[in-house]
All heavy atoms as TSV, in Angstrom:
chain	resi	resn	atom	element	x	y	z
A	1	MET	N	N	-40.706	152.715	124.617
A	1	MET	CA	C	-39.366	152.557	125.167
A	1	MET	C	C	-39.430	151.641	126.382
A	1	MET	O	O	-40.236	151.819	127.278
A	1	MET	CB	C	-38.834	153.931	125.558
A	1	MET	CG	C	-37.452	153.896	126.133
A	1	MET	SD	S	-36.765	155.543	126.218
A	1	MET	CE	C	-36.659	155.748	127.963
A	2	ASP	N	N	-38.568	150.680	126.434
A	2	ASP	CA	C	-38.523	149.741	127.554
A	2	ASP	C	C	-37.534	150.248	128.596
A	2	ASP	O	O	-36.328	150.171	128.419
A	2	ASP	CB	C	-38.122	148.358	127.051
A	2	ASP	CG	C	-38.180	147.301	128.135
A	2	ASP	OD1	O	-38.543	147.602	129.278
A	2	ASP	OD2	O	-37.854	146.153	127.822
A	3	ALA	N	N	-38.071	150.787	129.704
A	3	ALA	CA	C	-37.236	151.388	130.752
A	3	ALA	C	C	-36.249	150.383	131.337
A	3	ALA	O	O	-35.155	150.753	131.735
A	3	ALA	CB	C	-38.113	151.978	131.845
A	4	GLN	N	N	-36.636	149.111	131.407
A	4	GLN	CA	C	-35.757	148.098	131.998
A	4	GLN	C	C	-34.457	147.958	131.204
A	4	GLN	O	O	-33.407	147.720	131.763
A	4	GLN	CB	C	-36.478	146.758	132.069
A	4	GLN	CG	C	-37.696	146.811	132.928
A	4	GLN	CD	C	-37.584	145.908	134.124
A	4	GLN	OE1	O	-36.626	145.183	134.281
A	4	GLN	NE2	N	-38.563	145.961	134.976
A	5	LYS	N	N	-34.498	148.110	129.903
A	5	LYS	CA	C	-33.300	147.977	129.073
A	5	LYS	C	C	-32.356	149.156	129.259
A	5	LYS	O	O	-31.176	149.049	129.001
A	5	LYS	CB	C	-33.689	147.858	127.603
A	5	LYS	CG	C	-34.371	146.557	127.269
A	5	LYS	CD	C	-34.710	146.503	125.795
A	5	LYS	CE	C	-35.452	145.230	125.477
A	5	LYS	NZ	N	-35.896	145.192	124.080
A	6	ASN	N	N	-32.886	150.313	129.673
A	6	ASN	CA	C	-32.083	151.523	129.797
A	6	ASN	C	C	-31.579	151.773	131.217
A	6	ASN	O	O	-30.984	152.805	131.468
A	6	ASN	CB	C	-32.894	152.733	129.319
A	6	ASN	CG	C	-33.232	152.624	127.850
A	6	ASN	OD1	O	-32.411	152.214	127.060
A	6	ASN	ND2	N	-34.445	152.969	127.495
A	7	GLN	N	N	-31.808	150.845	132.123
A	7	GLN	CA	C	-31.384	151.016	133.514
A	7	GLN	C	C	-29.932	150.608	133.697
A	7	GLN	O	O	-29.416	149.755	132.991
A	7	GLN	CB	C	-32.218	150.128	134.437
A	7	GLN	CG	C	-33.602	150.602	134.682
A	7	GLN	CD	C	-34.228	149.790	135.789
A	7	GLN	OE1	O	-33.681	149.659	136.868
A	7	GLN	NE2	N	-35.389	149.242	135.509
A	8	THR	N	N	-29.303	151.223	134.695
A	8	THR	CA	C	-27.990	150.787	135.133
A	8	THR	C	C	-28.201	149.690	136.172
A	8	THR	O	O	-29.085	149.808	137.016
A	8	THR	CB	C	-27.219	151.955	135.765
A	8	THR	OG1	O	-27.117	152.995	134.803
A	8	THR	CG2	C	-25.839	151.533	136.215
A	9	HIS	N	N	-27.428	148.638	136.089
A	9	HIS	CA	C	-27.558	147.516	137.018
A	9	HIS	C	C	-26.273	147.331	137.813
A	9	HIS	O	O	-25.205	147.727	137.379
A	9	HIS	CB	C	-27.893	146.230	136.259
A	9	HIS	CG	C	-29.250	146.231	135.676
A	9	HIS	ND1	N	-29.570	146.894	134.513
A	9	HIS	CD2	C	-30.391	145.663	136.098
A	9	HIS	CE1	C	-30.845	146.731	134.241
A	9	HIS	NE2	N	-31.377	145.985	135.192
A	10	LEU	N	N	-26.403	146.728	138.971
A	10	LEU	CA	C	-25.271	146.398	139.830
A	10	LEU	C	C	-25.223	144.895	140.023
A	10	LEU	O	O	-26.272	144.248	140.120
A	10	LEU	CB	C	-25.419	147.057	141.199
A	10	LEU	CG	C	-25.528	148.577	141.217
A	10	LEU	CD1	C	-25.878	149.059	142.618
A	10	LEU	CD2	C	-24.242	149.199	140.736
A	11	THR	N	N	-24.026	144.337	140.108
A	11	THR	CA	C	-23.867	142.915	140.396
A	11	THR	C	C	-23.450	142.764	141.848
A	11	THR	O	O	-22.434	143.319	142.279
A	11	THR	CB	C	-22.811	142.281	139.472
A	11	THR	OG1	O	-23.200	142.497	138.117
A	11	THR	CG2	C	-22.699	140.785	139.736
A	12	LEU	N	N	-24.261	142.040	142.628
A	12	LEU	CA	C	-23.964	141.799	144.038
A	12	LEU	C	C	-22.834	140.780	144.176
A	12	LEU	O	O	-22.475	140.093	143.208
A	12	LEU	CB	C	-25.222	141.300	144.751
A	12	LEU	CG	C	-26.449	142.215	144.676
A	12	LEU	CD1	C	-27.633	141.570	145.372
A	12	LEU	CD2	C	-26.146	143.582	145.263
A	13	ASN	N	N	-22.293	140.654	145.378
A	13	ASN	CA	C	-21.199	139.705	145.620
A	13	ASN	C	C	-21.562	138.267	145.282
A	13	ASN	O	O	-20.706	137.470	144.943
A	13	ASN	CB	C	-20.733	139.778	147.078
A	13	ASN	CG	C	-20.008	141.069	147.378
A	13	ASN	OD1	O	-19.494	141.718	146.479
A	13	ASN	ND2	N	-19.977	141.454	148.637
A	14	ASN	N	N	-22.859	137.932	145.365
A	14	ASN	CA	C	-23.290	136.559	145.072
A	14	ASN	C	C	-23.634	136.365	143.597
A	14	ASN	O	O	-24.138	135.326	143.209
A	14	ASN	CB	C	-24.474	136.163	145.952
A	14	ASN	CG	C	-25.693	137.046	145.725
A	14	ASN	OD1	O	-25.679	137.943	144.884
A	14	ASN	ND2	N	-26.740	136.806	146.487
A	15	GLY	N	N	-23.389	137.380	142.754
A	15	GLY	CA	C	-23.610	137.269	141.325
A	15	GLY	C	C	-24.979	137.723	140.845
A	15	GLY	O	O	-25.217	137.822	139.651
A	16	ILE	N	N	-25.893	137.996	141.755
A	16	ILE	CA	C	-27.219	138.458	141.380
A	16	ILE	C	C	-27.128	139.894	140.878
A	16	ILE	O	O	-26.434	140.719	141.460
A	16	ILE	CB	C	-28.201	138.345	142.563
A	16	ILE	CG1	C	-28.440	136.878	142.900
A	16	ILE	CG2	C	-29.519	139.059	142.263
A	16	ILE	CD1	C	-29.306	136.647	144.120
A	17	VAL	N	N	-27.820	140.180	139.791
A	17	VAL	CA	C	-27.824	141.511	139.206
A	17	VAL	C	C	-29.142	142.197	139.568
A	17	VAL	O	O	-30.212	141.616	139.408
A	17	VAL	CB	C	-27.670	141.427	137.669
A	17	VAL	CG1	C	-27.740	142.805	137.033
A	17	VAL	CG2	C	-26.356	140.741	137.312
A	18	ILE	N	N	-29.040	143.428	140.088
A	18	ILE	CA	C	-30.235	144.189	140.465
A	18	ILE	C	C	-30.167	145.579	139.837
A	18	ILE	O	O	-29.082	146.081	139.557
A	18	ILE	CB	C	-30.384	144.319	141.996
A	18	ILE	CG1	C	-29.229	145.108	142.606
A	18	ILE	CG2	C	-30.555	142.962	142.660
A	18	ILE	CD1	C	-29.421	145.496	144.061
A	19	PRO	N	N	-31.319	146.218	139.620
A	19	PRO	CA	C	-31.297	147.599	139.127
A	19	PRO	C	C	-30.641	148.516	140.159
A	19	PRO	O	O	-30.825	148.339	141.359
A	19	PRO	CB	C	-32.779	147.953	138.982
A	19	PRO	CG	C	-33.494	146.645	138.911
A	19	PRO	CD	C	-32.680	145.696	139.728
A	20	GLN	N	N	-29.884	149.500	139.681
A	20	GLN	CA	C	-29.231	150.432	140.597
A	20	GLN	C	C	-30.251	151.372	141.225
A	20	GLN	O	O	-30.109	151.761	142.382
A	20	GLN	CB	C	-28.175	151.238	139.861
A	20	GLN	CG	C	-27.394	152.177	140.759
A	20	GLN	CD	C	-26.248	152.851	140.032
A	20	GLN	OE1	O	-26.124	152.753	138.823
A	20	GLN	NE2	N	-25.407	153.525	140.773
A	21	PHE	N	N	-31.270	151.728	140.506
A	21	PHE	CA	C	-32.291	152.640	140.998
A	21	PHE	C	C	-33.420	151.832	141.607
A	21	PHE	O	O	-33.904	150.878	141.009
A	21	PHE	CB	C	-32.813	153.498	139.845
A	21	PHE	CG	C	-33.771	154.561	140.283
A	21	PHE	CD1	C	-33.315	155.705	140.915
A	21	PHE	CD2	C	-35.121	154.415	140.080
A	21	PHE	CE1	C	-34.189	156.696	141.328
A	21	PHE	CE2	C	-36.010	155.399	140.483
A	21	PHE	CZ	C	-35.542	156.535	141.096
A	22	GLY	N	N	-33.826	152.189	142.810
A	22	GLY	CA	C	-34.897	151.446	143.454
A	22	GLY	C	C	-35.715	152.325	144.378
A	22	GLY	O	O	-35.448	153.513	144.543
A	23	LEU	N	N	-36.714	151.732	144.960
A	23	LEU	CA	C	-37.585	152.422	145.905
A	23	LEU	C	C	-37.218	151.987	147.317
A	23	LEU	O	O	-37.260	150.797	147.627
A	23	LEU	CB	C	-39.053	152.077	145.627
A	23	LEU	CG	C	-40.068	152.604	146.647
A	23	LEU	CD1	C	-40.162	154.132	146.549
A	23	LEU	CD2	C	-41.431	151.971	146.431
A	24	GLY	N	N	-36.866	152.938	148.158
A	24	GLY	CA	C	-36.591	152.651	149.561
A	24	GLY	C	C	-37.841	152.916	150.384
A	24	GLY	O	O	-38.464	153.964	150.243
A	25	VAL	N	N	-38.210	151.975	151.217
A	25	VAL	CA	C	-39.451	152.117	151.979
A	25	VAL	C	C	-39.229	152.293	153.480
A	25	VAL	O	O	-40.174	152.267	154.253
A	25	VAL	CB	C	-40.420	150.927	151.720
A	25	VAL	CG1	C	-40.851	150.892	150.276
A	25	VAL	CG2	C	-39.802	149.610	152.127
A	26	TYR	N	N	-37.986	152.532	153.890
A	26	TYR	CA	C	-37.694	152.636	155.315
A	26	TYR	C	C	-38.501	153.733	156.001
A	26	TYR	O	O	-39.036	153.530	157.070
A	26	TYR	CB	C	-36.192	152.873	155.537
A	26	TYR	CG	C	-35.879	153.247	156.967
A	26	TYR	CD1	C	-35.992	152.294	157.975
A	26	TYR	CD2	C	-35.513	154.532	157.311
A	26	TYR	CE1	C	-35.733	152.636	159.295
A	26	TYR	CE2	C	-35.251	154.873	158.623
A	26	TYR	CZ	C	-35.364	153.917	159.608
A	26	TYR	OH	O	-35.115	154.249	160.904
A	27	SER	N	N	-38.606	154.903	155.383
A	27	SER	CA	C	-39.259	156.024	156.051
A	27	SER	C	C	-40.737	156.181	155.699
A	27	SER	O	O	-41.377	157.129	156.127
A	27	SER	CB	C	-38.518	157.326	155.739
A	27	SER	OG	O	-38.583	157.593	154.358
A	28	ILE	N	N	-41.287	155.249	154.925
A	28	ILE	CA	C	-42.711	155.308	154.579
A	28	ILE	C	C	-43.504	154.636	155.701
A	28	ILE	O	O	-43.137	153.556	156.164
A	28	ILE	CB	C	-42.989	154.596	153.240
A	28	ILE	CG1	C	-42.183	155.236	152.113
A	28	ILE	CG2	C	-44.469	154.629	152.909
A	28	ILE	CD1	C	-42.320	154.519	150.788
A	29	PRO	N	N	-44.600	155.248	156.151
A	29	PRO	CA	C	-45.400	154.637	157.222
A	29	PRO	C	C	-45.924	153.255	156.820
A	29	PRO	O	O	-46.246	153.031	155.659
A	29	PRO	CB	C	-46.572	155.604	157.414
A	29	PRO	CG	C	-46.192	156.858	156.726
A	29	PRO	CD	C	-45.175	156.511	155.692
A	30	ALA	N	N	-45.991	152.356	157.769
A	30	ALA	CA	C	-46.519	151.015	157.507
A	30	ALA	C	C	-47.987	151.089	157.122
A	30	ALA	O	O	-48.698	152.016	157.511
A	30	ALA	CB	C	-46.353	150.138	158.747
A	31	GLY	N	N	-48.421	150.121	156.340
A	31	GLY	CA	C	-49.835	150.034	156.005
A	31	GLY	C	C	-50.131	150.382	154.558
A	31	GLY	O	O	-49.330	150.133	153.657
A	32	GLU	N	N	-51.287	150.976	154.346
A	32	GLU	CA	C	-51.805	151.231	153.006
A	32	GLU	C	C	-50.897	152.152	152.183
A	32	GLU	O	O	-50.746	151.962	150.977
A	32	GLU	CB	C	-53.207	151.819	153.096
A	32	GLU	CG	C	-53.909	151.899	151.759
A	32	GLU	CD	C	-55.348	152.363	151.885
A	32	GLU	OE1	O	-55.889	152.412	153.011
A	32	GLU	OE2	O	-55.924	152.694	150.843
A	33	VAL	N	N	-50.277	153.125	152.835
A	33	VAL	CA	C	-49.397	154.046	152.111
A	33	VAL	C	C	-48.238	153.282	151.480
A	33	VAL	O	O	-47.915	153.470	150.305
A	33	VAL	CB	C	-48.873	155.161	153.053
A	33	VAL	CG1	C	-47.804	155.999	152.366
A	33	VAL	CG2	C	-50.013	156.040	153.520
A	34	THR	N	N	-47.596	152.421	152.257
A	34	THR	CA	C	-46.488	151.629	151.740
A	34	THR	C	C	-46.960	150.668	150.662
A	34	THR	O	O	-46.332	150.550	149.610
A	34	THR	CB	C	-45.790	150.854	152.878
A	34	THR	OG1	O	-45.323	151.793	153.838
A	34	THR	CG2	C	-44.632	150.036	152.364
A	35	TYR	N	N	-48.060	149.987	150.907
A	35	TYR	CA	C	-48.610	149.041	149.936
A	35	TYR	C	C	-48.828	149.740	148.590
A	35	TYR	O	O	-48.389	149.262	147.543
A	35	TYR	CB	C	-49.922	148.447	150.450
A	35	TYR	CG	C	-50.589	147.532	149.445
A	35	TYR	CD1	C	-50.237	146.189	149.368
A	35	TYR	CD2	C	-51.557	148.020	148.576
A	35	TYR	CE1	C	-50.839	145.352	148.434
A	35	TYR	CE2	C	-52.161	147.192	147.643
A	35	TYR	CZ	C	-51.797	145.863	147.580
A	35	TYR	OH	O	-52.387	145.041	146.653
A	36	ASN	N	N	-49.495	150.882	148.611
A	36	ASN	CA	C	-49.797	151.602	147.372
A	36	ASN	C	C	-48.536	152.140	146.703
A	36	ASN	O	O	-48.439	152.153	145.472
A	36	ASN	CB	C	-50.795	152.726	147.632
A	36	ASN	CG	C	-52.176	152.200	147.931
A	36	ASN	OD1	O	-52.568	151.139	147.461
A	36	ASN	ND2	N	-52.934	152.939	148.725
A	37	SER	N	N	-47.571	152.574	147.502
A	37	SER	CA	C	-46.308	153.072	146.942
A	37	SER	C	C	-45.556	151.968	146.218
A	37	SER	O	O	-45.060	152.162	145.101
A	37	SER	CB	C	-45.429	153.656	148.050
A	37	SER	OG	O	-46.063	154.753	148.652
A	38	VAL	N	N	-45.458	150.807	146.842
A	38	VAL	CA	C	-44.758	149.681	146.229
A	38	VAL	C	C	-45.513	149.195	144.991
A	38	VAL	O	O	-44.905	148.940	143.942
A	38	VAL	CB	C	-44.547	148.533	147.245
A	38	VAL	CG1	C	-44.005	147.278	146.563
A	38	VAL	CG2	C	-43.599	148.980	148.353
A	39	LEU	N	N	-46.819	149.094	145.068
A	39	LEU	CA	C	-47.614	148.661	143.925
A	39	LEU	C	C	-47.428	149.617	142.747
A	39	LEU	O	O	-47.217	149.187	141.604
A	39	LEU	CB	C	-49.091	148.564	144.313
A	39	LEU	CG	C	-50.038	148.054	143.240
A	39	LEU	CD1	C	-49.666	146.648	142.798
A	39	LEU	CD2	C	-51.475	148.083	143.761
A	40	THR	N	N	-47.468	150.911	143.006
A	40	THR	CA	C	-47.271	151.905	141.953
A	40	THR	C	C	-45.877	151.785	141.341
A	40	THR	O	O	-45.714	151.851	140.115
A	40	THR	CB	C	-47.494	153.329	142.503
A	40	THR	OG1	O	-48.840	153.416	142.992
A	40	THR	CG2	C	-47.265	154.381	141.446
A	41	ALA	N	N	-44.865	151.601	142.197
A	41	ALA	CA	C	-43.495	151.454	141.700
A	41	ALA	C	C	-43.362	150.216	140.817
A	41	ALA	O	O	-42.741	150.266	139.747
A	41	ALA	CB	C	-42.520	151.378	142.877
A	42	LEU	N	N	-43.938	149.089	141.242
A	42	LEU	CA	C	-43.870	147.866	140.438
A	42	LEU	C	C	-44.569	148.047	139.094
A	42	LEU	O	O	-44.063	147.613	138.053
A	42	LEU	CB	C	-44.470	146.687	141.207
A	42	LEU	CG	C	-43.659	146.220	142.416
A	42	LEU	CD1	C	-44.445	145.188	143.216
A	42	LEU	CD2	C	-42.307	145.672	141.992
A	43	LYS	N	N	-45.711	148.708	139.102
A	43	LYS	CA	C	-46.434	148.965	137.847
A	43	LYS	C	C	-45.630	149.876	136.918
A	43	LYS	O	O	-45.758	149.792	135.696
A	43	LYS	CB	C	-47.798	149.583	138.143
A	43	LYS	CG	C	-48.788	148.591	138.703
A	43	LYS	CD	C	-50.132	149.249	138.981
A	43	LYS	CE	C	-51.140	148.248	139.517
A	43	LYS	NZ	N	-52.439	148.890	139.810
A	44	ALA	N	N	-44.800	150.751	137.508
A	44	ALA	CA	C	-43.983	151.672	136.721
A	44	ALA	C	C	-42.699	151.011	136.213
A	44	ALA	O	O	-41.939	151.621	135.475
A	44	ALA	CB	C	-43.634	152.895	137.553
A	45	GLY	N	N	-42.443	149.766	136.627
A	45	GLY	CA	C	-41.272	149.042	136.148
A	45	GLY	C	C	-40.156	148.872	137.149
A	45	GLY	O	O	-39.130	148.291	136.842
A	46	TYR	N	N	-40.311	149.399	138.362
A	46	TYR	CA	C	-39.294	149.194	139.397
A	46	TYR	C	C	-39.178	147.707	139.693
A	46	TYR	O	O	-40.178	146.991	139.744
A	46	TYR	CB	C	-39.686	149.877	140.701
A	46	TYR	CG	C	-39.526	151.377	140.740
A	46	TYR	CD1	C	-40.151	152.190	139.805
A	46	TYR	CD2	C	-38.783	151.974	141.741
A	46	TYR	CE1	C	-40.021	153.569	139.863
A	46	TYR	CE2	C	-38.651	153.359	141.816
A	46	TYR	CZ	C	-39.269	154.142	140.872
A	46	TYR	OH	O	-39.146	155.502	140.936
A	47	ARG	N	N	-37.964	147.247	139.925
A	47	ARG	CA	C	-37.749	145.865	140.325
A	47	ARG	C	C	-36.836	145.770	141.529
A	47	ARG	O	O	-36.488	144.702	141.989
A	47	ARG	CB	C	-37.174	145.050	139.158
A	47	ARG	CG	C	-38.167	144.910	138.009
A	47	ARG	CD	C	-39.410	144.155	138.473
A	47	ARG	NE	N	-40.426	144.067	137.462
A	47	ARG	CZ	C	-41.522	144.829	137.390
A	47	ARG	NH1	N	-41.713	145.788	138.266
A	47	ARG	NH2	N	-42.418	144.654	136.453
A	48	HIS	N	N	-36.422	146.912	142.061
A	48	HIS	CA	C	-35.551	146.961	143.239
A	48	HIS	C	C	-36.310	147.721	144.325
A	48	HIS	O	O	-36.443	148.939	144.279
A	48	HIS	CB	C	-34.256	147.679	142.870
A	48	HIS	CG	C	-33.314	147.894	144.020
A	48	HIS	ND1	N	-32.154	148.604	143.881
A	48	HIS	CD2	C	-33.346	147.524	145.312
A	48	HIS	CE1	C	-31.521	148.661	145.037
A	48	HIS	NE2	N	-32.231	148.012	145.926
A	49	ILE	N	N	-36.841	146.979	145.290
A	49	ILE	CA	C	-37.544	147.562	146.429
A	49	ILE	C	C	-36.666	147.301	147.658
A	49	ILE	O	O	-36.505	146.168	148.091
A	49	ILE	CB	C	-38.953	146.950	146.624
A	49	ILE	CG1	C	-39.759	146.974	145.326
A	49	ILE	CG2	C	-39.678	147.660	147.764
A	49	ILE	CD1	C	-40.069	148.342	144.765
A	50	ASN	N	N	-36.096	148.361	148.216
A	50	ASN	CA	C	-35.191	148.229	149.351
A	50	ASN	C	C	-36.001	148.240	150.642
A	50	ASN	O	O	-36.564	149.259	151.025
A	50	ASN	CB	C	-34.177	149.372	149.336
A	50	ASN	CG	C	-33.171	149.272	150.465
A	50	ASN	OD1	O	-33.317	148.485	151.388
A	50	ASN	ND2	N	-32.134	150.085	150.392
A	51	THR	N	N	-36.040	147.104	151.305
A	51	THR	CA	C	-36.798	146.972	152.545
A	51	THR	C	C	-35.883	146.768	153.755
A	51	THR	O	O	-36.329	146.358	154.810
A	51	THR	CB	C	-37.782	145.783	152.467
A	51	THR	OG1	O	-37.031	144.580	152.253
A	51	THR	CG2	C	-38.770	145.973	151.335
A	52	ALA	N	N	-34.596	147.105	153.588
A	52	ALA	CA	C	-33.639	146.893	154.669
A	52	ALA	C	C	-34.012	147.716	155.895
A	52	ALA	O	O	-34.466	148.846	155.795
A	52	ALA	CB	C	-32.234	147.275	154.201
A	53	HIS	N	N	-33.797	147.130	157.043
A	53	HIS	CA	C	-34.057	147.795	158.321
A	53	HIS	C	C	-32.821	148.605	158.687
A	53	HIS	O	O	-31.701	148.114	158.643
A	53	HIS	CB	C	-34.329	146.741	159.396
A	53	HIS	CG	C	-34.578	147.334	160.749
A	53	HIS	ND1	N	-35.746	147.961	161.060
A	53	HIS	CD2	C	-33.795	147.397	161.839
A	53	HIS	CE1	C	-35.677	148.389	162.306
A	53	HIS	NE2	N	-34.513	148.053	162.801
A	54	ALA	N	N	-33.020	149.864	159.006
A	54	ALA	CA	C	-31.913	150.717	159.423
A	54	ALA	C	C	-31.978	150.913	160.934
A	54	ALA	O	O	-33.022	151.222	161.484
A	54	ALA	CB	C	-31.994	152.065	158.720
A	55	LEU	N	N	-30.870	150.739	161.580
A	55	LEU	CA	C	-30.781	150.925	163.027
A	55	LEU	C	C	-30.344	152.343	163.328
A	55	LEU	O	O	-29.477	152.888	162.664
A	55	LEU	CB	C	-29.800	149.937	163.633
A	55	LEU	CG	C	-30.165	148.465	163.480
A	55	LEU	CD1	C	-29.032	147.598	164.044
A	55	LEU	CD2	C	-31.457	148.161	164.187
A	56	SER	N	N	-30.906	152.901	164.346
A	56	SER	CA	C	-30.529	154.241	164.778
A	56	SER	C	C	-29.163	154.180	165.437
A	56	SER	O	O	-28.814	153.208	166.118
A	56	SER	CB	C	-31.548	154.762	165.784
A	56	SER	OG	O	-31.116	155.965	166.348
A	57	SER	N	N	-28.374	155.225	165.247
A	57	SER	CA	C	-27.065	155.274	165.901
A	57	SER	C	C	-27.183	155.678	167.358
A	57	SER	O	O	-26.244	155.596	168.109
A	57	SER	CB	C	-26.152	156.256	165.150
A	57	SER	OG	O	-26.718	157.546	165.175
A	58	ARG	N	N	-28.378	156.118	167.734
A	58	ARG	CA	C	-28.633	156.495	169.136
A	58	ARG	C	C	-29.096	155.269	169.914
A	58	ARG	O	O	-29.867	154.479	169.422
A	58	ARG	CB	C	-29.706	157.568	169.214
A	58	ARG	CG	C	-29.282	158.867	168.582
A	58	ARG	CD	C	-30.395	159.880	168.664
A	58	ARG	NE	N	-31.343	159.567	167.591
A	58	ARG	CZ	C	-32.594	159.982	167.579
A	58	ARG	NH1	N	-33.082	160.700	168.562
A	58	ARG	NH2	N	-33.392	159.683	166.580
A	59	SER	N	N	-28.648	155.129	171.122
A	59	SER	CA	C	-29.148	154.055	171.975
A	59	SER	C	C	-30.219	154.629	172.885
A	59	SER	O	O	-30.118	155.750	173.320
A	59	SER	CB	C	-28.015	153.412	172.776
A	59	SER	OG	O	-27.406	154.380	173.588
A	60	GLY	N	N	-31.249	153.854	173.135
A	60	GLY	CA	C	-32.331	154.398	173.921
A	60	GLY	C	C	-32.689	153.510	174.996
A	60	GLY	O	O	-33.384	153.468	175.846
């Protein structure tokens, strides 16, 4: 079974289509843990890796 064919996709405002399901790496520690997590996800067929930076609502 080809998982990519069975995924739900979203179309961005610029017309690019991305898988709706993805791996978010914001809360994963930097370094080897993140590297291995992303590599494993790519090998499993993930094509949406969310690397967006989230800002805290608290000011410090």
